N, CA, C and O atoms as a GROMACS GRO file, in nm:
protein
  488
    1MET      N    1   1.677  -2.023  -0.650
    1MET     CA    2   1.644  -1.970  -0.516
    1MET      C    3   1.648  -1.841  -0.495
    1MET      O    4   1.733  -1.773  -0.553
    2ALA      N    5   1.552  -1.781  -0.403
    2ALA     CA    6   1.541  -1.642  -0.383
    2ALA      C    7   1.652  -1.583  -0.300
    2ALA      O    8   1.696  -1.637  -0.200
    3ASP      N    9   1.698  -1.455  -0.354
    3ASP     CA   10   1.798  -1.385  -0.286
    3ASP      C   11   1.736  -1.307  -0.164
    3ASP      O   12   1.613  -1.302  -0.158
    4ASN      N   13   1.804  -1.253  -0.075
    4ASN     CA   14   1.751  -1.173   0.028
    4ASN      C   15   1.676  -1.054  -0.009
    4ASN      O   16   1.605  -1.012   0.082
    5HIS      N   17   1.673  -0.998  -0.102
    5HIS     CA   18   1.593  -0.889  -0.153
    5HIS      C   19   1.474  -0.924  -0.213
    5HIS      O   20   1.384  -0.840  -0.205
    6GLU      N   21   1.448  -1.035  -0.276
    6GLU     CA   22   1.322  -1.059  -0.341
    6GLU      C   23   1.204  -1.051  -0.263
    6GLU      O   24   1.110  -0.994  -0.318
    7PRO      N   25   1.186  -1.097  -0.144
    7PRO     CA   26   1.056  -1.080  -0.055
    7PRO      C   27   1.029  -0.929  -0.051
    7PRO      O   28   0.913  -0.890  -0.063
    8GLU      N   29   1.122  -0.847  -0.037
    8GLU     CA   30   1.097  -0.691  -0.014
    8GLU      C   31   1.001  -0.642  -0.118
    8GLU      O   32   0.902  -0.574  -0.092
    9ILE      N   33   1.040  -0.682  -0.238
    9ILE     CA   34   0.973  -0.610  -0.356
    9ILE      C   35   0.838  -0.651  -0.377
    9ILE      O   36   0.752  -0.566  -0.400
   10PRO      N   37   0.807  -0.789  -0.370
   10PRO     CA   38   0.676  -0.855  -0.376
   10PRO      C   39   0.593  -0.786  -0.266
   10PRO      O   40   0.486  -0.735  -0.298
   11ALA      N   41   0.634  -0.779  -0.143
   11ALA     CA   42   0.578  -0.743  -0.037
   11ALA      C   43   0.538  -0.602  -0.065
   11ALA      O   44   0.420  -0.571  -0.047
   12ALA      N   45   0.623  -0.513  -0.107
   12ALA     CA   46   0.597  -0.369  -0.145
   12ALA      C   47   0.488  -0.359  -0.239
   12ALA      O   48   0.393  -0.282  -0.220
   13LEU      N   49   0.501  -0.451  -0.362
   13LEU     CA   50   0.392  -0.444  -0.462
   13LEU      C   51   0.271  -0.471  -0.421
   13LEU      O   52   0.174  -0.406  -0.458
   14GLU      N   53   0.260  -0.604  -0.313
   14GLU     CA   54   0.140  -0.636  -0.267
   14GLU      C   55   0.077  -0.530  -0.192
   14GLU      O   56  -0.045  -0.519  -0.200
   15GLY      N   57   0.142  -0.451  -0.124
   15GLY     CA   58   0.090  -0.325  -0.030
   15GLY      C   59   0.032  -0.229  -0.123
   15GLY      O   60  -0.071  -0.174  -0.086
   16VAL      N   61   0.081  -0.200  -0.238
   16VAL     CA   62   0.026  -0.116  -0.311
   16VAL      C   63  -0.079  -0.171  -0.375
   16VAL      O   64  -0.178  -0.101  -0.399
   17LEU      N   65  -0.075  -0.301  -0.410
   17LEU     CA   66  -0.216  -0.360  -0.477
   17LEU      C   67  -0.329  -0.348  -0.389
   17LEU      O   68  -0.443  -0.322  -0.427
   18LEU      N   69  -0.290  -0.372  -0.250
   18LEU     CA   70  -0.410  -0.365  -0.132
   18LEU      C   71  -0.461  -0.224  -0.137
   18LEU      O   72  -0.582  -0.209  -0.116
   19ARG      N   73  -0.400  -0.134  -0.157
   19ARG     CA   74  -0.447   0.002  -0.117
   19ARG      C   75  -0.498   0.065  -0.246
   19ARG      O   76  -0.536   0.182  -0.244
   20LEU      N   77  -0.499  -0.006  -0.358
   20LEU     CA   78  -0.574   0.066  -0.495
   20LEU      C   79  -0.711   0.069  -0.449
   20LEU      O   80  -0.779   0.161  -0.494
   21GLY      N   81  -0.759   0.001  -0.380
   21GLY     CA   82  -0.913   0.028  -0.361
   21GLY      C   83  -0.951   0.164  -0.276
   21GLY      O   84  -1.060   0.221  -0.279
   22GLU      N   85  -0.838   0.199  -0.202
   22GLU     CA   86  -0.858   0.330  -0.122
   22GLU      C   87  -0.868   0.446  -0.250
   22GLU      O   88  -0.953   0.535  -0.238
   23LEU      N   89  -0.800   0.444  -0.346
   23LEU     CA   90  -0.792   0.540  -0.452
   23LEU      C   91  -0.948   0.548  -0.489
   23LEU      O   92  -1.022   0.646  -0.481
   24GLU      N   93  -0.974   0.435  -0.526
   24GLU     CA   94  -1.117   0.433  -0.595
   24GLU      C   95  -1.233   0.491  -0.496
   24GLU      O   96  -1.326   0.555  -0.546
   25VAL      N   97  -1.228   0.470  -0.354
   25VAL     CA   98  -1.299   0.552  -0.263
   25VAL      C   99  -1.286   0.692  -0.266
   25VAL      O  100  -1.385   0.760  -0.243
   26VAL      N  101  -1.160   0.753  -0.295
   26VAL     CA  102  -1.137   0.870  -0.270
   26VAL      C  103  -1.154   0.950  -0.411
   26VAL      O  104  -1.187   1.069  -0.411
   27LEU      N  105  -1.132   0.890  -0.511
   27LEU     CA  106  -1.143   0.925  -0.659
   27LEU      C  107  -1.284   0.910  -0.717
   27LEU      O  108  -1.342   0.992  -0.787
   28GLY      N  109  -1.332   0.778  -0.671
   28GLY     CA  110  -1.485   0.775  -0.747
   28GLY      C  111  -1.461   0.640  -0.821
   28GLY      O  112  -1.353   0.588  -0.849
   29LYS      N  113  -1.605   0.587  -0.852
   29LYS     CA  114  -1.594   0.458  -0.943
   29LYS      C  115  -1.548   0.466  -1.075
   29LYS      O  116  -1.499   0.367  -1.130
   30GLN      N  117  -1.562   0.598  -1.142
   30GLN     CA  118  -1.519   0.626  -1.258
   30GLN      C  119  -1.366   0.588  -1.296
   30GLN      O  120  -1.332   0.575  -1.414
   31VAL      N  121  -1.278   0.573  -1.190
   31VAL     CA  122  -1.156   0.549  -1.191
   31VAL      C  123  -1.142   0.390  -1.196
   31VAL      O  124  -1.030   0.344  -1.216
   32GLY      N  125  -1.230   0.321  -1.182
   32GLY     CA  126  -1.212   0.184  -1.174
   32GLY      C  127  -1.142   0.107  -1.274
   32GLY      O  128  -1.056   0.024  -1.246
   33PRO      N  129  -1.184   0.138  -1.403
   33PRO     CA  130  -1.115   0.062  -1.524
   33PRO      C  131  -0.964   0.105  -1.522
   33PRO      O  132  -0.882   0.024  -1.565
   34ALA      N  133  -0.919   0.234  -1.471
   34ALA     CA  134  -0.775   0.295  -1.472
   34ALA      C  135  -0.711   0.200  -1.363
   34ALA      O  136  -0.602   0.152  -1.394
   35LEU      N  137  -0.759   0.172  -1.254
   35LEU     CA  138  -0.722   0.106  -1.147
   35LEU      C  139  -0.695  -0.036  -1.179
   35LEU      O  140  -0.596  -0.103  -1.150
   36ASP      N  141  -0.813  -0.071  -1.251
   36ASP     CA  142  -0.792  -0.239  -1.281
   36ASP      C  143  -0.651  -0.250  -1.381
   36ASP      O  144  -0.579  -0.349  -1.365
   37ALA      N  145  -0.615  -0.150  -1.482
   37ALA     CA  146  -0.502  -0.153  -1.546
   37ALA      C  147  -0.386  -0.133  -1.467
   37ALA      O  148  -0.283  -0.184  -1.510
   38VAL      N  149  -0.382  -0.069  -1.357
   38VAL     CA  150  -0.284  -0.055  -1.274
   38VAL      C  151  -0.249  -0.170  -1.187
   38VAL      O  152  -0.133  -0.204  -1.162
   39ARG      N  153  -0.350  -0.225  -1.145
   39ARG     CA  154  -0.343  -0.359  -1.098
   39ARG      C  155  -0.298  -0.485  -1.176
   39ARG      O  156  -0.231  -0.574  -1.124
   40ALA      N  157  -0.331  -0.485  -1.276
   40ALA     CA  158  -0.286  -0.566  -1.387
   40ALA      C  159  -0.118  -0.564  -1.426
   40ALA      O  160  -0.042  -0.660  -1.443
   41ALA      N  161  -0.094  -0.440  -1.432
   41ALA     CA  162   0.047  -0.401  -1.432
   41ALA      C  163   0.133  -0.435  -1.327
   41ALA      O  164   0.246  -0.479  -1.347
   42LEU      N  165   0.080  -0.414  -1.206
   42LEU     CA  166   0.143  -0.465  -1.093
   42LEU      C  167   0.155  -0.609  -1.074
   42LEU      O  168   0.252  -0.663  -1.021
   43ILE      N  169   0.053  -0.669  -1.117
   43ILE     CA  170   0.064  -0.837  -1.098
   43ILE      C  171   0.160  -0.874  -1.190
   43ILE      O  172   0.236  -0.963  -1.153
   44ALA      N  173   0.177  -0.824  -1.312
   44ALA     CA  174   0.254  -0.876  -1.415
   44ALA      C  175   0.416  -0.831  -1.378
   44ALA      O  176   0.511  -0.900  -1.417
   45ALA      N  177   0.433  -0.705  -1.298
   45ALA     CA  178   0.552  -0.683  -1.240
   45ALA      C  179   0.582  -0.781  -1.144
   45ALA      O  180   0.697  -0.823  -1.150
   46MET      N  181   0.508  -0.829  -1.055
   46MET     CA  182   0.536  -0.934  -0.964
   46MET      C  183   0.582  -1.074  -1.032
   46MET      O  184   0.660  -1.152  -0.977
   47ALA      N  185   0.531  -1.091  -1.143
   47ALA     CA  186   0.547  -1.223  -1.224
   47ALA      C  187   0.684  -1.215  -1.279
   47ALA      O  188   0.769  -1.304  -1.284
   48ALA      N  189   0.692  -1.072  -1.326
   48ALA     CA  190   0.817  -1.068  -1.412
   48ALA      C  191   0.955  -1.080  -1.311
   48ALA      O  192   1.057  -1.136  -1.350
   49ARG      N  193   0.941  -1.019  -1.177
   49ARG     CA  194   1.004  -1.023  -1.085
   49ARG      C  195   1.062  -1.167  -1.050
   49ARG      O  196   1.179  -1.205  -1.046
   50ASP      N  197   0.939  -1.237  -1.026
   50ASP     CA  198   0.955  -1.384  -0.973
   50ASP      C  199   1.044  -1.440  -1.079
   50ASP      O  200   1.135  -1.512  -1.039
   51ARG      N  201   1.034  -1.418  -1.215
   51ARG     CA  202   1.136  -1.473  -1.307
   51ARG      C  203   1.262  -1.451  -1.288
   51ARG      O  204   1.352  -1.522  -1.333
   52GLY      N  205   1.278  -1.347  -1.218
   52GLY     CA  206   1.410  -1.278  -1.240
   52GLY      C  207   1.443  -1.169  -1.344
   52GLY      O  208   1.553  -1.118  -1.366
   53ASP      N  209   1.326  -1.144  -1.402
   53ASP     CA  210   1.326  -1.035  -1.496
   53ASP      C  211   1.298  -0.890  -1.447
   53ASP      O  212   1.193  -0.831  -1.469
   54VAL      N  213   1.413  -0.834  -1.371
   54VAL     CA  214   1.400  -0.712  -1.311
   54VAL      C  215   1.385  -0.606  -1.410
   54VAL      O  216   1.310  -0.516  -1.371
   55PRO      N  217   1.437  -0.590  -1.530
   55PRO     CA  218   1.405  -0.494  -1.632
   55PRO      C  219   1.254  -0.471  -1.658
   55PRO      O  220   1.197  -0.362  -1.664
   56GLY      N  221   1.193  -0.607  -1.674
   56GLY     CA  222   1.057  -0.638  -1.716
   56GLY      C  223   0.986  -0.583  -1.574
   56GLY      O  224   0.889  -0.507  -1.587
   57ALA      N  225   1.021  -0.610  -1.473
   57ALA     CA  226   0.932  -0.572  -1.370
   57ALA      C  227   0.926  -0.420  -1.352
   57ALA      O  228   0.818  -0.362  -1.338
   58VAL      N  229   1.042  -0.358  -1.353
   58VAL     CA  230   1.054  -0.224  -1.339
   58VAL      C  231   0.974  -0.174  -1.451
   58VAL      O  232   0.881  -0.101  -1.418
   59GLN      N  233   0.989  -0.197  -1.570
   59GLN     CA  234   0.897  -0.155  -1.695
   59GLN      C  235   0.747  -0.146  -1.628
   59GLN      O  236   0.681  -0.043  -1.612
   60GLN      N  237   0.718  -0.262  -1.599
   60GLN     CA  238   0.554  -0.299  -1.568
   60GLN      C  239   0.528  -0.174  -1.441
   60GLN      O  240   0.442  -0.087  -1.455
   61ILE      N  241   0.602  -0.181  -1.340
   61ILE     CA  242   0.584  -0.068  -1.226
   61ILE      C  243   0.576   0.066  -1.278
   61ILE      O  244   0.494   0.148  -1.237
   62GLY      N  245   0.678   0.092  -1.385
   62GLY     CA  246   0.657   0.225  -1.438
   62GLY      C  247   0.528   0.265  -1.525
   62GLY      O  248   0.484   0.379  -1.532
   63GLN      N  249   0.480   0.164  -1.583
   63GLN     CA  250   0.368   0.173  -1.655
   63GLN      C  251   0.227   0.188  -1.555
   63GLN      O  252   0.127   0.256  -1.582
   64ALA      N  253   0.247   0.116  -1.448
   64ALA     CA  254   0.141   0.144  -1.348
   64ALA      C  255   0.143   0.271  -1.276
   64ALA      O  256   0.038   0.321  -1.236
   65MET      N  257   0.275   0.336  -1.256
   65MET     CA  258   0.295   0.443  -1.180
   65MET      C  259   0.250   0.565  -1.282
   65MET      O  260   0.197   0.665  -1.233
   66ASN      N  261   0.271   0.557  -1.412
   66ASN     CA  262   0.228   0.642  -1.497
   66ASN      C  263   0.063   0.649  -1.511
   66ASN      O  264  -0.001   0.753  -1.527
   67ARG      N  265   0.021   0.542  -1.503
   67ARG     CA  266  -0.117   0.544  -1.498
   67ARG      C  267  -0.173   0.615  -1.364
   67ARG      O  268  -0.270   0.690  -1.364
   68LEU      N  269  -0.110   0.586  -1.271
   68LEU     CA  270  -0.181   0.671  -1.133
   68LEU      C  271  -0.160   0.809  -1.151
   68LEU      O  272  -0.251   0.887  -1.125
   69ALA      N  273  -0.017   0.861  -1.203
   69ALA     CA  274  -0.012   1.000  -1.222
   69ALA      C  275  -0.107   1.035  -1.344
   69ALA      O  276  -0.162   1.145  -1.334
   70ALA      N  277  -0.131   0.976  -1.432
   70ALA     CA  278  -0.252   1.027  -1.518
   70ALA      C  279  -0.377   1.048  -1.452
   70ALA      O  280  -0.450   1.136  -1.495
   71LEU      N  281  -0.413   0.976  -1.349
   71LEU     CA  282  -0.538   0.987  -1.280
   71LEU      C  283  -0.547   1.125  -1.223
   71LEU      O  284  -0.650   1.193  -1.222
   72ALA      N  285  -0.423   1.164  -1.172
   72ALA     CA  286  -0.431   1.297  -1.105
   72ALA      C  287  -0.421   1.414  -1.199
   72ALA      O  288  -0.446   1.529  -1.163
   73ASP      N  289  -0.387   1.382  -1.311
   73ASP     CA  290  -0.397   1.490  -1.416
   73ASP      C  291  -0.519   1.566  -1.428
   73ASP      O  292  -0.527   1.686  -1.453
   74ASP      N  293  -0.631   1.470  -1.404
   74ASP     CA  294  -0.771   1.558  -1.413
   74ASP      C  295  -0.786   1.633  -1.298
   74ASP      O  296  -0.854   1.735  -1.313
   75LEU      N  297  -0.734   1.607  -1.167
   75LEU     CA  298  -0.762   1.665  -1.045
   75LEU      C  299  -0.673   1.791  -1.032
   75LEU      O  300  -0.719   1.901  -1.000
   76ASP      N  301  -0.553   1.770  -1.056
   76ASP     CA  302  -0.455   1.878  -1.027
   76ASP      C  303  -0.322   1.851  -1.103
   76ASP      O  304  -0.239   1.766  -1.068
   77PRO      N  305  -0.311   1.938  -1.220
   77PRO     CA  306  -0.188   1.897  -1.296
   77PRO      C  307  -0.046   1.910  -1.233
   77PRO      O  308   0.049   1.838  -1.262
   78ALA      N  309  -0.047   2.010  -1.144
   78ALA     CA  310   0.089   2.021  -1.061
   78ALA      C  311   0.117   1.892  -0.983
   78ALA      O  312   0.225   1.833  -0.978
   79GLU      N  313  -0.007   1.856  -0.918
   79GLU     CA  314   0.015   1.714  -0.830
   79GLU      C  315   0.066   1.608  -0.919
   79GLU      O  316   0.156   1.537  -0.875
   80ALA      N  317   0.020   1.587  -1.040
   80ALA     CA  318   0.050   1.491  -1.136
   80ALA      C  319   0.187   1.490  -1.155
   80ALA      O  320   0.258   1.391  -1.135
   81ALA      N  321   0.237   1.625  -1.204
   81ALA     CA  322   0.381   1.627  -1.241
   81ALA      C  323   0.467   1.608  -1.109
   81ALA      O  324   0.587   1.595  -1.130
   82MET      N  325   0.430   1.605  -0.989
   82MET     CA  326   0.511   1.584  -0.875
   82MET      C  327   0.479   1.424  -0.847
   82MET      O  328   0.566   1.364  -0.783
   83MET      N  329   0.388   1.366  -0.880
   83MET     CA  330   0.360   1.219  -0.889
   83MET      C  331   0.452   1.151  -0.994
   83MET      O  332   0.503   1.041  -0.971
   84ARG      N  333   0.473   1.219  -1.111
   84ARG     CA  334   0.545   1.158  -1.190
   84ARG      C  335   0.693   1.159  -1.176
   84ARG      O  336   0.764   1.074  -1.230
   85ARG      N  337   0.742   1.260  -1.101
   85ARG     CA  338   0.872   1.286  -1.060
   85ARG      C  339   0.906   1.169  -0.948
   85ARG      O  340   1.011   1.106  -0.945
   86LEU      N  341   0.797   1.153  -0.859
   86LEU     CA  342   0.810   1.066  -0.752
   86LEU      C  343   0.817   0.904  -0.823
   86LEU      O  344   0.885   0.815  -0.773
   87ALA      N  345   0.743   0.886  -0.932
   87ALA     CA  346   0.735   0.744  -1.004
   87ALA      C  347   0.890   0.748  -1.075
   87ALA      O  348   0.943   0.637  -1.078
   88GLU      N  349   0.955   0.840  -1.122
   88GLU     CA  350   1.073   0.821  -1.178
   88GLU      C  351   1.175   0.769  -1.081
   88GLU      O  352   1.242   0.667  -1.095
   89THR      N  353   1.178   0.865  -0.967
   89THR     CA  354   1.292   0.826  -0.871
   89THR      C  355   1.243   0.688  -0.794
   89THR      O  356   1.327   0.624  -0.730
   90PHE      N  357   1.115   0.649  -0.801
   90PHE     CA  358   1.071   0.514  -0.755
   90PHE      C  359   1.163   0.398  -0.841
   90PHE      O  360   1.240   0.312  -0.798
   91ARG      N  361   1.123   0.433  -0.989
   91ARG     CA  362   1.197   0.349  -1.078
   91ARG      C  363   1.333   0.331  -1.042
   91ARG      O  364   1.380   0.224  -1.001
   92ALA      N  365   1.398   0.441  -1.058
   92ALA     CA  366   1.545   0.458  -1.053
   92ALA      C  367   1.597   0.376  -0.908
   92ALA      O  368   1.704   0.315  -0.910
   93ALA      N  369   1.524   0.380  -0.801
   93ALA     CA  370   1.556   0.326  -0.672
   93ALA      C  371   1.544   0.175  -0.717
   93ALA      O  372   1.636   0.103  -0.678
   94LEU      N  373   1.463   0.126  -0.778
   94LEU     CA  374   1.451  -0.023  -0.800
   94LEU      C  375   1.555  -0.054  -0.891
   94LEU      O  376   1.620  -0.155  -0.864
   95LEU      N  377   1.586   0.014  -0.997
   95LEU     CA  378   1.683  -0.046  -1.065
   95LEU      C  379   1.831  -0.036  -0.999
   95LEU      O  380   1.916  -0.118  -1.032
   96ARG      N  381   1.855   0.045  -0.923
   96ARG     CA  382   1.982   0.039  -0.841
   96ARG      C  383   1.968  -0.072  -0.704
   96ARG      O  384   2.066  -0.101  -0.635
   97GLY      N  385   1.850  -0.117  -0.684
   97GLY     CA  386   1.840  -0.221  -0.597
   97GLY      C  387   1.825  -0.157  -0.440
   97GLY      O  388   1.859  -0.212  -0.336
   98ASP      N  389   1.769  -0.036  -0.453
   98ASP     CA  390   1.749   0.051  -0.332
   98ASP      C  391   1.590   0.026  -0.293
   98ASP      O  392   1.506   0.112  -0.319
   99THR      N  393   1.556  -0.103  -0.226
   99THR     CA  394   1.433  -0.125  -0.202
   99THR      C  395   1.385  -0.030  -0.088
   99THR      O  396   1.265  -0.003  -0.095
  100SER      N  397   1.451   0.027   0.012
  100SER     CA  398   1.407   0.093   0.095
  100SER      C  399   1.360   0.217   0.031
  100SER      O  400   1.240   0.241   0.043
  101GLY      N  401   1.440   0.306  -0.041
  101GLY     CA  402   1.430   0.424  -0.136
  101GLY      C  403   1.289   0.392  -0.205
  101GLY      O  404   1.198   0.474  -0.195
  102ALA      N  405   1.271   0.265  -0.280
  102ALA     CA  406   1.151   0.259  -0.352
  102ALA      C  407   1.030   0.254  -0.263
  102ALA      O  408   0.929   0.312  -0.302
  103LYS      N  409   1.030   0.184  -0.138
  103LYS     CA  410   0.915   0.183  -0.052
  103LYS      C  411   0.891   0.320  -0.026
  103LYS      O  412   0.775   0.354  -0.045
  104GLN      N  413   0.969   0.406   0.013
  104GLN     CA  414   0.976   0.536   0.047
  104GLN      C  415   0.893   0.630  -0.054
  104GLN      O  416   0.815   0.720  -0.022
  105ARG      N  417   0.931   0.586  -0.190
  105ARG     CA  418   0.869   0.668  -0.302
  105ARG      C  419   0.719   0.635  -0.311
  105ARG      O  420   0.627   0.714  -0.330
  106ALA      N  421   0.714   0.508  -0.294
  106ALA     CA  422   0.568   0.433  -0.317
  106ALA      C  423   0.460   0.514  -0.196
  106ALA      O  424   0.348   0.561  -0.213
  107ALA      N  425   0.529   0.509  -0.093
  107ALA     CA  426   0.446   0.555   0.040
  107ALA      C  427   0.403   0.719   0.011
  107ALA      O  428   0.298   0.773   0.047
  108ALA      N  429   0.504   0.776  -0.056
  108ALA     CA  430   0.480   0.923  -0.088
  108ALA      C  431   0.384   0.948  -0.202
  108ALA      O  432   0.316   1.050  -0.209
  109MET      N  433   0.382   0.846  -0.295
  109MET     CA  434   0.284   0.877  -0.400
  109MET      C  435   0.140   0.842  -0.322
  109MET      O  436   0.044   0.914  -0.351
  110PHE      N  437   0.125   0.758  -0.246
  110PHE     CA  438  -0.006   0.707  -0.193
  110PHE      C  439  -0.037   0.816  -0.100
  110PHE      O  440  -0.154   0.854  -0.093
  111GLU      N  441   0.049   0.868  -0.031
  111GLU     CA  442   0.007   0.997   0.063
  111GLU      C  443  -0.014   1.092  -0.022
  111GLU      O  444  -0.128   1.133   0.000
  112LYS      N  445   0.039   1.157  -0.118
  112LYS     CA  446  -0.007   1.248  -0.208
  112LYS      C  447  -0.134   1.235  -0.285
  112LYS      O  448  -0.212   1.324  -0.316
  113SER      N  449  -0.141   1.095  -0.314
  113SER     CA  450  -0.294   1.081  -0.389
  113SER      C  451  -0.402   1.096  -0.311
  113SER      O  452  -0.513   1.107  -0.362
  114GLY      N  453  -0.383   1.100  -0.158
  114GLY     CA  454  -0.499   1.084  -0.081
  114GLY      C  455  -0.548   0.974  -0.029
  114GLY      O  456  -0.645   0.977   0.047
  115ALA      N  457  -0.480   0.852  -0.070
  115ALA     CA  458  -0.510   0.742  -0.039
  115ALA      C  459  -0.472   0.695   0.072
  115ALA      O  460  -0.379   0.614   0.070
  116ARG      N  461  -0.530   0.730   0.191
  116ARG     CA  462  -0.518   0.704   0.321
  116ARG      C  463  -0.637   0.681   0.404
  116ARG      O  464  -0.747   0.717   0.360
  117GLU      N  465  -0.625   0.619   0.528
  117GLU     CA  466  -0.757   0.574   0.612
  117GLU      C  467  -0.801   0.720   0.654
  117GLU      O  468  -0.718   0.805   0.689
  118LYS      N  469  -0.904   0.737   0.650
  118LYS     CA  470  -0.977   0.857   0.689
  118LYS      C  471  -1.099   0.812   0.789
  118LYS      O  472  -1.172   0.716   0.767
  119LYS      N  473  -1.108   0.904   0.911
  119LYS     CA  474  -1.209   0.871   0.998
  119LYS      C  475  -1.324   0.913   0.947
  119LYS      O  476  -1.327   1.009   0.871
  120SER      N  477  -1.428   0.848   0.981
  120SER     CA  478  -1.572   0.906   0.945
  120SER      C  479  -1.616   1.022   1.037
  120SER      O  480  -1.594   1.016   1.158
  121THR      N  481  -1.671   1.115   0.988
  121THR     CA  482  -1.715   1.226   1.065
  121THR      C  483  -1.864   1.207   1.106
  121THR      O  484  -1.916   1.293   1.178
  122SER      N  485  -1.929   1.108   1.066
  122SER     CA  486  -2.064   1.112   1.095
  122SER      C  487  -2.086   1.005   1.217
  122SER      O  488  -2.198   0.987   1.264
   0.00000   0.00000   0.00000
């Protein structure tokens, strides 16, 4: 049976999955294969978490976050380094059971990546 914290992590991961398309809009179609790999890692993370394999889930999430940071390397190496630091604090928050902190780190990564709703100027 699920404990009280289980729904929060899948919901947070589902939110990230839903927003990956925003990154493709911002960064271009060429990042599609990398985002597919991120998507696959996050789906694997949810499956691991659902099996009760928290270390496996965190490992998959870490791989996904590293791939996202690698996308930033081409655009801005300093930004990529900051995203890697956020990813590390995200993993640490998950490992200690701090879902609120993990959500804040994930939101910060997406904010820094430029993946947010933009109003059309035309």
